[in-house]
N, CA, C and O atoms as a Maestro MAE file, in Angstrom:
{
 s_m_m2io_version
 :::
 2.0.0
}

f_m_ct {
 s_m_title
 :::
 protein
 m_atom[264] {
  # First column is atom index #
  i_m_mmod_type
  r_m_x_coord
  r_m_y_coord
  r_m_z_coord
  i_m_residue_number
  s_m_chain_name
  s_m_pdb_residue_name
  s_m_pdb_atom_name
  i_m_atomic_number
  :::
  1 25 -224.287 -12.789 267.448 1 A "MET " " N  " 7
  2 3 -225.701 -12.889 267.152 1 A "MET " " CA " 6
  3 2 -225.872 -13.599 265.817 1 A "MET " " C  " 6
  4 15 -225.139 -13.334 264.864 1 A "MET " " O  " 8
  5 25 -226.826 -14.487 265.757 2 A "ASP " " N  " 7
  6 3 -227.129 -15.200 264.522 2 A "ASP " " CA " 6
  7 2 -227.756 -14.237 263.524 2 A "ASP " " C  " 6
  8 15 -228.668 -13.483 263.866 2 A "ASP " " O  " 8
  9 25 -227.271 -14.264 262.304 3 A "ILE " " N  " 7
  10 3 -227.745 -13.353 261.265 3 A "ILE " " CA " 6
  11 2 -229.229 -13.569 260.974 3 A "ILE " " C  " 6
  12 15 -229.932 -12.640 260.575 3 A "ILE " " O  " 8
  13 25 -229.700 -14.803 261.176 4 A "ARG " " N  " 7
  14 3 -231.112 -15.098 260.917 4 A "ARG " " CA " 6
  15 2 -232.016 -14.586 262.037 4 A "ARG " " C  " 6
  16 15 -233.236 -14.544 261.884 4 A "ARG " " O  " 8
  17 25 -231.415 -14.198 263.160 5 A "ASP " " N  " 7
  18 3 -232.181 -13.522 264.205 5 A "ASP " " CA " 6
  19 2 -232.278 -12.032 263.920 5 A "ASP " " C  " 6
  20 15 -233.212 -11.358 264.354 5 A "ASP " " O  " 8
  21 25 -231.299 -11.535 263.185 6 A "LYS " " N  " 7
  22 3 -231.231 -10.114 262.871 6 A "LYS " " CA " 6
  23 2 -232.120 -9.749 261.675 6 A "LYS " " C  " 6
  24 15 -232.703 -8.666 261.634 6 A "LYS " " O  " 8
  25 25 -232.216 -10.659 260.709 7 A "PHE " " N  " 7
  26 3 -233.001 -10.445 259.491 7 A "PHE " " CA " 6
  27 2 -233.939 -11.623 259.249 7 A "PHE " " C  " 6
  28 15 -233.624 -12.761 259.595 7 A "PHE " " O  " 8
  29 25 -235.087 -11.339 258.655 8 A "THR " " N  " 7
  30 3 -235.997 -12.414 258.260 8 A "THR " " CA " 6
  31 2 -235.444 -13.089 257.006 8 A "THR " " C  " 6
  32 15 -234.572 -12.540 256.333 8 A "THR " " O  " 8
  33 25 -235.946 -14.258 256.700 9 A "GLU " " N  " 7
  34 3 -235.538 -14.980 255.485 9 A "GLU " " CA " 6
  35 2 -235.827 -14.123 254.253 9 A "GLU " " C  " 6
  36 15 -235.020 -14.066 253.325 9 A "GLU " " O  " 8
  37 25 -236.960 -13.472 254.252 10 A "GLN " " N  " 7
  38 3 -237.337 -12.623 253.122 10 A "GLN " " CA " 6
  39 2 -236.360 -11.441 252.973 10 A "GLN " " C  " 6
  40 15 -235.971 -11.097 251.857 10 A "GLN " " O  " 8
  41 25 -235.977 -10.837 254.073 11 A "GLU " " N  " 7
  42 3 -235.017 -9.730 254.014 11 A "GLU " " CA " 6
  43 2 -233.665 -10.204 253.495 11 A "GLU " " C  " 6
  44 15 -233.015 -9.505 252.717 11 A "GLU " " O  " 8
  45 25 -233.245 -11.380 253.922 12 A "LEU " " N  " 7
  46 3 -231.973 -11.925 253.439 12 A "LEU " " CA " 6
  47 2 -232.036 -12.217 251.945 12 A "LEU " " C  " 6
  48 15 -231.082 -11.948 251.215 12 A "LEU " " O  " 8
  49 25 -233.161 -12.769 251.490 13 A "GLU " " N  " 7
  50 3 -233.321 -13.040 250.061 13 A "GLU " " CA " 6
  51 2 -233.330 -11.749 249.260 13 A "GLU " " C  " 6
  52 15 -232.752 -11.693 248.174 13 A "GLU " " O  " 8
  53 25 -233.977 -10.712 249.776 14 A "GLU " " N  " 7
  54 3 -233.995 -9.425 249.090 14 A "GLU " " CA " 6
  55 2 -232.586 -8.840 248.996 14 A "GLU " " C  " 6
  56 15 -232.207 -8.292 247.961 14 A "GLU " " O  " 8
  57 25 -231.819 -8.957 250.065 15 A "GLN " " N  " 7
  58 3 -230.433 -8.472 250.057 15 A "GLN " " CA " 6
  59 2 -229.596 -9.265 249.048 15 A "GLN " " C  " 6
  60 15 -228.792 -8.691 248.313 15 A "GLN " " O  " 8
  61 25 -229.787 -10.570 249.019 16 A "PHE " " N  " 7
  62 3 -229.057 -11.425 248.086 16 A "PHE " " CA " 6
  63 2 -229.414 -11.065 246.646 16 A "PHE " " C  " 6
  64 15 -228.530 -10.917 245.802 16 A "PHE " " O  " 8
  65 25 -230.706 -10.927 246.366 17 A "ASP " " N  " 7
  66 3 -231.144 -10.561 245.020 17 A "ASP " " CA " 6
  67 2 -230.562 -9.214 244.605 17 A "ASP " " C  " 6
  68 15 -230.119 -9.047 243.468 17 A "ASP " " O  " 8
  69 25 -230.565 -8.264 245.519 18 A "GLU " " N  " 7
  70 3 -230.017 -6.942 245.235 18 A "GLU " " CA " 6
  71 2 -228.527 -7.030 244.911 18 A "GLU " " C  " 6
  72 15 -228.048 -6.379 243.983 18 A "GLU " " O  " 8
  73 25 -227.803 -7.836 245.679 19 A "MET " " N  " 7
  74 3 -226.372 -8.021 245.435 19 A "MET " " CA " 6
  75 2 -226.142 -8.624 244.050 19 A "MET " " C  " 6
  76 15 -225.276 -8.156 243.310 19 A "MET " " O  " 8
  77 25 -226.903 -9.649 243.696 20 A "LEU " " N  " 7
  78 3 -226.772 -10.264 242.373 20 A "LEU " " CA " 6
  79 2 -227.081 -9.261 241.269 20 A "LEU " " C  " 6
  80 15 -226.343 -9.153 240.289 20 A "LEU " " O  " 8
  81 25 -228.172 -8.535 241.436 21 A "ASP " " N  " 7
  82 3 -228.617 -7.608 240.401 21 A "ASP " " CA " 6
  83 2 -227.660 -6.439 240.225 21 A "ASP " " C  " 6
  84 15 -227.558 -5.887 239.130 21 A "ASP " " O  " 8
  85 25 -226.958 -6.054 241.287 22 A "GLU " " N  " 7
  86 3 -225.958 -4.997 241.182 22 A "GLU " " CA " 6
  87 2 -224.653 -5.509 240.586 22 A "GLU " " C  " 6
  88 15 -223.861 -4.726 240.061 22 A "GLU " " O  " 8
  89 25 -224.424 -6.814 240.664 23 A "SER " " N  " 7
  90 3 -223.178 -7.407 240.181 23 A "SER " " CA " 6
  91 2 -223.198 -7.693 238.687 23 A "SER " " C  " 6
  92 15 -222.143 -7.773 238.057 23 A "SER " " O  " 8
  93 25 -224.389 -7.849 238.111 24 A "TYR " " N  " 7
  94 3 -224.516 -8.217 236.705 24 A "TYR " " CA " 6
  95 2 -225.477 -7.272 235.999 24 A "TYR " " C  " 6
  96 15 -226.471 -6.825 236.573 24 A "TYR " " O  " 8
  97 25 -225.162 -6.979 234.748 25 A "GLU " " N  " 7
  98 3 -226.047 -6.148 233.935 25 A "GLU " " CA " 6
  99 2 -227.356 -6.888 233.666 25 A "GLU " " C  " 6
  100 15 -227.359 -8.112 233.533 25 A "GLU " " O  " 8
  101 25 -228.466 -6.156 233.586 26 A "PRO " " N  " 7
  102 3 -229.733 -6.799 233.212 26 A "PRO " " CA " 6
  103 2 -229.613 -7.392 231.798 26 A "PRO " " C  " 6
  104 15 -228.886 -6.870 230.952 26 A "PRO " " O  " 8
  105 25 -230.328 -8.470 231.568 27 A "PHE " " N  " 7
  106 3 -230.329 -9.153 230.281 27 A "PHE " " CA " 6
  107 2 -231.627 -8.790 229.574 27 A "PHE " " C  " 6
  108 15 -232.712 -8.974 230.125 27 A "PHE " " O  " 8
  109 25 -231.514 -8.275 228.357 28 A "LYS " " N  " 7
  110 3 -232.692 -7.834 227.620 28 A "LYS " " CA " 6
  111 2 -232.956 -8.748 226.443 28 A "LYS " " C  " 6
  112 15 -232.059 -9.079 225.668 28 A "LYS " " O  " 8
  113 25 -234.215 -9.147 226.331 29 A "ILE " " N  " 7
  114 3 -234.688 -9.902 225.175 29 A "ILE " " CA " 6
  115 2 -235.890 -9.139 224.651 29 A "ILE " " C  " 6
  116 15 -236.929 -9.081 225.309 29 A "ILE " " O  " 8
  117 25 -235.753 -8.561 223.481 30 A "GLY " " N  " 7
  118 3 -236.830 -7.735 222.942 30 A "GLY " " CA " 6
  119 2 -237.123 -6.588 223.885 30 A "GLY " " C  " 6
  120 15 -236.240 -5.796 224.212 30 A "GLY " " O  " 8
  121 25 -238.362 -6.505 224.318 31 A "THR " " N  " 7
  122 3 -238.759 -5.429 225.233 31 A "THR " " CA " 6
  123 2 -238.745 -5.877 226.690 31 A "THR " " C  " 6
  124 15 -239.098 -5.103 227.580 31 A "THR " " O  " 8
  125 25 -238.343 -7.114 226.937 32 A "SER " " N  " 7
  126 3 -238.314 -7.639 228.306 32 A "SER " " CA " 6
  127 2 -236.915 -7.512 228.897 32 A "SER " " C  " 6
  128 15 -235.914 -7.696 228.205 32 A "SER " " O  " 8
  129 25 -236.866 -7.196 230.180 33 A "THR " " N  " 7
  130 3 -235.614 -7.100 230.910 33 A "THR " " CA " 6
  131 2 -235.642 -8.099 232.058 33 A "THR " " C  " 6
  132 15 -236.605 -8.169 232.821 33 A "THR " " O  " 8
  133 25 -234.558 -8.872 232.164 34 A "PHE " " N  " 7
  134 3 -234.447 -9.876 233.212 34 A "PHE " " CA " 6
  135 2 -233.203 -9.592 234.038 34 A "PHE " " C  " 6
  136 15 -232.166 -9.191 233.509 34 A "PHE " " O  " 8
  137 25 -233.321 -9.802 235.328 35 A "TYR " " N  " 7
  138 3 -232.222 -9.543 236.249 35 A "TYR " " CA " 6
  139 2 -231.579 -10.859 236.663 35 A "TYR " " C  " 6
  140 15 -232.207 -11.917 236.618 35 A "TYR " " O  " 8
  141 25 -230.311 -10.771 237.069 36 A "ALA " " N  " 7
  142 3 -229.542 -11.966 237.429 36 A "ALA " " CA " 6
  143 2 -230.274 -12.815 238.464 36 A "ALA " " C  " 6
  144 15 -230.301 -14.041 238.356 36 A "ALA " " O  " 8
  145 25 -230.865 -12.169 239.463 37 A "SER " " N  " 7
  146 3 -231.565 -12.931 240.504 37 A "SER " " CA " 6
  147 2 -232.752 -13.692 239.931 37 A "SER " " C  " 6
  148 15 -233.010 -14.828 240.330 37 A "SER " " O  " 8
  149 25 -233.469 -13.084 239.007 38 A "GLN " " N  " 7
  150 3 -234.616 -13.757 238.381 38 A "GLN " " CA " 6
  151 2 -234.151 -14.934 237.539 38 A "GLN " " C  " 6
  152 15 -234.710 -16.029 237.609 38 A "GLN " " O  " 8
  153 25 -233.118 -14.687 236.741 39 A "ILE " " N  " 7
  154 3 -232.623 -15.737 235.848 39 A "ILE " " CA " 6
  155 2 -232.127 -16.932 236.649 39 A "ILE " " C  " 6
  156 15 -232.500 -18.070 236.362 39 A "ILE " " O  " 8
  157 25 -231.293 -16.684 237.648 40 A "LEU " " N  " 7
  158 3 -230.746 -17.783 238.442 40 A "LEU " " CA " 6
  159 2 -231.848 -18.523 239.187 40 A "LEU " " C  " 6
  160 15 -231.874 -19.754 239.186 40 A "LEU " " O  " 8
  161 25 -232.750 -17.796 239.816 41 A "ASN " " N  " 7
  162 3 -233.819 -18.427 240.595 41 A "ASN " " CA " 6
  163 2 -234.752 -19.248 239.713 41 A "ASN " " C  " 6
  164 15 -235.182 -20.330 240.112 41 A "ASN " " O  " 8
  165 25 -235.066 -18.755 238.534 42 A "ASN " " N  " 7
  166 3 -236.003 -19.460 237.656 42 A "ASN " " CA " 6
  167 2 -235.360 -20.572 236.839 42 A "ASN " " C  " 6
  168 15 -235.990 -21.597 236.580 42 A "ASN " " O  " 8
  169 25 -234.113 -20.376 236.434 43 A "CYS " " N  " 7
  170 3 -233.451 -21.370 235.579 43 A "CYS " " CA " 6
  171 2 -232.729 -22.457 236.363 43 A "CYS " " C  " 6
  172 15 -232.626 -23.594 235.903 43 A "CYS " " O  " 8
  173 25 -232.238 -22.116 237.528 44 A "ASP " " N  " 7
  174 3 -231.493 -23.087 238.331 44 A "ASP " " CA " 6
  175 2 -231.742 -22.817 239.818 44 A "ASP " " C  " 6
  176 15 -230.873 -22.296 240.517 44 A "ASP " " O  " 8
  177 25 -232.939 -23.176 240.290 45 A "PRO " " N  " 7
  178 3 -233.283 -22.880 241.685 45 A "PRO " " CA " 6
  179 2 -232.375 -23.558 242.704 45 A "PRO " " C  " 6
  180 15 -232.192 -23.036 243.804 45 A "PRO " " O  " 8
  181 25 -231.808 -24.698 242.363 46 A "VAL " " N  " 7
  182 3 -230.889 -25.371 243.291 46 A "VAL " " CA " 6
  183 2 -229.628 -24.527 243.462 46 A "VAL " " C  " 6
  184 15 -229.174 -24.312 244.586 46 A "VAL " " O  " 8
  185 25 -229.064 -24.050 242.360 47 A "MET " " N  " 7
  186 3 -227.871 -23.209 242.440 47 A "MET " " CA " 6
  187 2 -228.193 -21.891 243.131 47 A "MET " " C  " 6
  188 15 -227.355 -21.353 243.854 47 A "MET " " O  " 8
  189 25 -229.389 -21.368 242.921 48 A "TYR " " N  " 7
  190 3 -229.802 -20.139 243.607 48 A "TYR " " CA " 6
  191 2 -229.754 -20.348 245.118 48 A "TYR " " C  " 6
  192 15 -229.233 -19.501 245.844 48 A "TYR " " O  " 8
  193 25 -230.296 -21.475 245.597 49 A "ARG " " N  " 7
  194 3 -230.314 -21.747 247.040 49 A "ARG " " CA " 6
  195 2 -228.897 -21.948 247.580 49 A "ARG " " C  " 6
  196 15 -228.579 -21.499 248.681 49 A "ARG " " O  " 8
  197 25 -228.052 -22.623 246.803 50 A "ILE " " N  " 7
  198 3 -226.673 -22.827 247.237 50 A "ILE " " CA " 6
  199 2 -225.966 -21.482 247.358 50 A "ILE " " C  " 6
  200 15 -225.302 -21.213 248.359 50 A "ILE " " O  " 8
  201 25 -226.107 -20.644 246.346 51 A "ALA " " N  " 7
  202 3 -225.480 -19.318 246.373 51 A "ALA " " CA " 6
  203 2 -226.062 -18.464 247.496 51 A "ALA " " C  " 6
  204 15 -225.334 -17.722 248.155 51 A "ALA " " O  " 8
  205 25 -227.368 -18.568 247.712 52 A "PHE " " N  " 7
  206 3 -228.001 -17.823 248.801 52 A "PHE " " CA " 6
  207 2 -227.444 -18.260 250.150 52 A "PHE " " C  " 6
  208 15 -227.110 -17.423 250.989 52 A "PHE " " O  " 8
  209 25 -227.344 -19.568 250.358 53 A "ASP " " N  " 7
  210 3 -226.798 -20.074 251.626 53 A "ASP " " CA " 6
  211 2 -225.358 -19.623 251.835 53 A "ASP " " C  " 6
  212 15 -224.966 -19.296 252.955 53 A "ASP " " O  " 8
  213 25 -224.569 -19.603 250.765 54 A "GLU " " N  " 7
  214 3 -223.187 -19.122 250.869 54 A "GLU " " CA " 6
  215 2 -223.162 -17.634 251.205 54 A "GLU " " C  " 6
  216 15 -222.306 -17.190 251.969 54 A "GLU " " O  " 8
  217 25 -224.085 -16.866 250.649 55 A "TYR " " N  " 7
  218 3 -224.189 -15.443 250.946 55 A "TYR " " CA " 6
  219 2 -224.532 -15.237 252.424 55 A "TYR " " C  " 6
  220 15 -223.936 -14.389 253.088 55 A "TYR " " O  " 8
  221 25 -225.485 -16.008 252.932 56 A "VAL " " N  " 7
  222 3 -225.869 -15.897 254.346 56 A "VAL " " CA " 6
  223 2 -224.697 -16.297 255.238 56 A "VAL " " C  " 6
  224 15 -224.461 -15.666 256.269 56 A "VAL " " O  " 8
  225 25 -223.969 -17.327 254.855 57 A "ASP " " N  " 7
  226 3 -222.772 -17.726 255.618 57 A "ASP " " CA " 6
  227 2 -221.749 -16.592 255.650 57 A "ASP " " C  " 6
  228 15 -221.142 -16.330 256.688 57 A "ASP " " O  " 8
  229 25 -221.561 -15.922 254.517 58 A "PHE " " N  " 7
  230 3 -220.640 -14.790 254.446 58 A "PHE " " CA " 6
  231 2 -221.093 -13.671 255.386 58 A "PHE " " C  " 6
  232 15 -220.282 -13.104 256.117 58 A "PHE " " O  " 8
  233 25 -222.393 -13.355 255.365 59 A "LEU " " N  " 7
  234 3 -222.917 -12.326 256.266 59 A "LEU " " CA " 6
  235 2 -222.713 -12.725 257.722 59 A "LEU " " C  " 6
  236 15 -222.396 -11.882 258.562 59 A "LEU " " O  " 8
  237 25 -222.894 -14.012 258.021 60 A "GLN " " N  " 7
  238 3 -222.712 -14.496 259.388 60 A "GLN " " CA " 6
  239 2 -221.254 -14.340 259.817 60 A "GLN " " C  " 6
  240 15 -220.976 -13.943 260.948 60 A "GLN " " O  " 8
  241 25 -220.329 -14.651 258.919 61 A "GLU " " N  " 7
  242 3 -218.906 -14.491 259.234 61 A "GLU " " CA " 6
  243 2 -218.581 -13.028 259.523 61 A "GLU " " C  " 6
  244 15 -217.827 -12.726 260.448 61 A "GLU " " O  " 8
  245 25 -219.148 -12.126 258.732 62 A "GLN " " N  " 7
  246 3 -218.938 -10.696 258.971 62 A "GLN " " CA " 6
  247 2 -219.512 -10.285 260.321 62 A "GLN " " C  " 6
  248 15 -218.896 -9.509 261.051 62 A "GLN " " O  " 8
  249 25 -220.674 -10.795 260.646 63 A "GLU " " N  " 7
  250 3 -221.326 -10.481 261.912 63 A "GLU " " CA " 6
  251 2 -220.469 -10.984 263.075 63 A "GLU " " C  " 6
  252 15 -220.317 -10.292 264.081 63 A "GLU " " O  " 8
  253 25 -219.920 -12.171 262.937 64 A "ASP " " N  " 7
  254 3 -219.106 -12.767 264.002 64 A "ASP " " CA " 6
  255 2 -217.807 -11.976 264.228 64 A "ASP " " C  " 6
  256 15 -217.290 -11.933 265.344 64 A "ASP " " O  " 8
  257 25 -217.284 -11.349 263.160 65 A "GLU " " N  " 7
  258 3 -216.042 -10.588 263.272 65 A "GLU " " CA " 6
  259 2 -216.248 -9.260 264.005 65 A "GLU " " C  " 6
  260 15 -215.304 -8.706 264.568 65 A "GLU " " O  " 8
  261 25 -217.476 -8.756 263.995 66 A "GLU " " N  " 7
  262 3 -217.756 -7.455 264.632 66 A "GLU " " CA " 6
  263 2 -217.879 -7.556 266.108 66 A "GLU " " C  " 6
  264 15 -218.112 -6.550 266.779 66 A "GLU " " O  " 8
  :::
 }
 m_bond[263] {
  # First column is bond index #
  i_m_from
  i_m_to
  i_m_order
  :::
  1 1 2 1
  2 2 3 1
  3 3 4 2
  4 3 5 1
  5 5 6 1
  6 6 7 1
  7 7 8 2
  8 7 9 1
  9 9 10 1
  10 10 11 1
  11 11 12 2
  12 11 13 1
  13 13 14 1
  14 14 15 1
  15 15 16 2
  16 15 17 1
  17 17 18 1
  18 18 19 1
  19 19 20 2
  20 19 21 1
  21 21 22 1
  22 22 23 1
  23 23 24 2
  24 23 25 1
  25 25 26 1
  26 26 27 1
  27 27 28 2
  28 27 29 1
  29 29 30 1
  30 30 31 1
  31 31 32 2
  32 31 33 1
  33 33 34 1
  34 34 35 1
  35 35 36 2
  36 35 37 1
  37 37 38 1
  38 38 39 1
  39 39 40 2
  40 39 41 1
  41 41 42 1
  42 42 43 1
  43 43 44 2
  44 43 45 1
  45 45 46 1
  46 46 47 1
  47 47 48 2
  48 47 49 1
  49 49 50 1
  50 50 51 1
  51 51 52 2
  52 51 53 1
  53 53 54 1
  54 54 55 1
  55 55 56 2
  56 55 57 1
  57 57 58 1
  58 58 59 1
  59 59 60 2
  60 59 61 1
  61 61 62 1
  62 62 63 1
  63 63 64 2
  64 63 65 1
  65 65 66 1
  66 66 67 1
  67 67 68 2
  68 67 69 1
  69 69 70 1
  70 70 71 1
  71 71 72 2
  72 71 73 1
  73 73 74 1
  74 74 75 1
  75 75 76 2
  76 75 77 1
  77 77 78 1
  78 78 79 1
  79 79 80 2
  80 79 81 1
  81 81 82 1
  82 82 83 1
  83 83 84 2
  84 83 85 1
  85 85 86 1
  86 86 87 1
  87 87 88 2
  88 87 89 1
  89 89 90 1
  90 90 91 1
  91 91 92 2
  92 91 93 1
  93 93 94 1
  94 94 95 1
  95 95 96 2
  96 95 97 1
  97 97 98 1
  98 98 99 1
  99 99 100 2
  100 99 101 1
  101 101 102 1
  102 102 103 1
  103 103 104 2
  104 103 105 1
  105 105 106 1
  106 106 107 1
  107 107 108 2
  108 107 109 1
  109 109 110 1
  110 110 111 1
  111 111 112 2
  112 111 113 1
  113 113 114 1
  114 114 115 1
  115 115 116 2
  116 115 117 1
  117 117 118 1
  118 118 119 1
  119 119 120 2
  120 119 121 1
  121 121 122 1
  122 122 123 1
  123 123 124 2
  124 123 125 1
  125 125 126 1
  126 126 127 1
  127 127 128 2
  128 127 129 1
  129 129 130 1
  130 130 131 1
  131 131 132 2
  132 131 133 1
  133 133 134 1
  134 134 135 1
  135 135 136 2
  136 135 137 1
  137 137 138 1
  138 138 139 1
  139 139 140 2
  140 139 141 1
  141 141 142 1
  142 142 143 1
  143 143 144 2
  144 143 145 1
  145 145 146 1
  146 146 147 1
  147 147 148 2
  148 147 149 1
  149 149 150 1
  150 150 151 1
  151 151 152 2
  152 151 153 1
  153 153 154 1
  154 154 155 1
  155 155 156 2
  156 155 157 1
  157 157 158 1
  158 158 159 1
  159 159 160 2
  160 159 161 1
  161 161 162 1
  162 162 163 1
  163 163 164 2
  164 163 165 1
  165 165 166 1
  166 166 167 1
  167 167 168 2
  168 167 169 1
  169 169 170 1
  170 170 171 1
  171 171 172 2
  172 171 173 1
  173 173 174 1
  174 174 175 1
  175 175 176 2
  176 175 177 1
  177 177 178 1
  178 178 179 1
  179 179 180 2
  180 179 181 1
  181 181 182 1
  182 182 183 1
  183 183 184 2
  184 183 185 1
  185 185 186 1
  186 186 187 1
  187 187 188 2
  188 187 189 1
  189 189 190 1
  190 190 191 1
  191 191 192 2
  192 191 193 1
  193 193 194 1
  194 194 195 1
  195 195 196 2
  196 195 197 1
  197 197 198 1
  198 198 199 1
  199 199 200 2
  200 199 201 1
  201 201 202 1
  202 202 203 1
  203 203 204 2
  204 203 205 1
  205 205 206 1
  206 206 207 1
  207 207 208 2
  208 207 209 1
  209 209 210 1
  210 210 211 1
  211 211 212 2
  212 211 213 1
  213 213 214 1
  214 214 215 1
  215 215 216 2
  216 215 217 1
  217 217 218 1
  218 218 219 1
  219 219 220 2
  220 219 221 1
  221 221 222 1
  222 222 223 1
  223 223 224 2
  224 223 225 1
  225 225 226 1
  226 226 227 1
  227 227 228 2
  228 227 229 1
  229 229 230 1
  230 230 231 1
  231 231 232 2
  232 231 233 1
  233 233 234 1
  234 234 235 1
  235 235 236 2
  236 235 237 1
  237 237 238 1
  238 238 239 1
  239 239 240 2
  240 239 241 1
  241 241 242 1
  242 242 243 1
  243 243 244 2
  244 243 245 1
  245 245 246 1
  246 246 247 1
  247 247 248 2
  248 247 249 1
  249 249 250 1
  250 250 251 1
  251 251 252 2
  252 251 253 1
  253 253 254 1
  254 254 255 1
  255 255 256 2
  256 255 257 1
  257 257 258 1
  258 258 259 1
  259 259 260 2
  260 259 261 1
  261 261 262 1
  262 262 263 1
  263 263 264 2
  :::
 }
}
């Protein structure tokens, strides 16, 4: 089954953001806190999309193995 049939694009992005945010400590500047997913998406949206696509490919490989 195609992973994109199992989850919506928004659900996949939420899962990806959660994975990033759990992998890296939040970055604090003064009283503001920024998460890895926010930083990557806002500072380098092209790299965010590349990493997201690689994450979806990884999920698809896992799905295919089951």
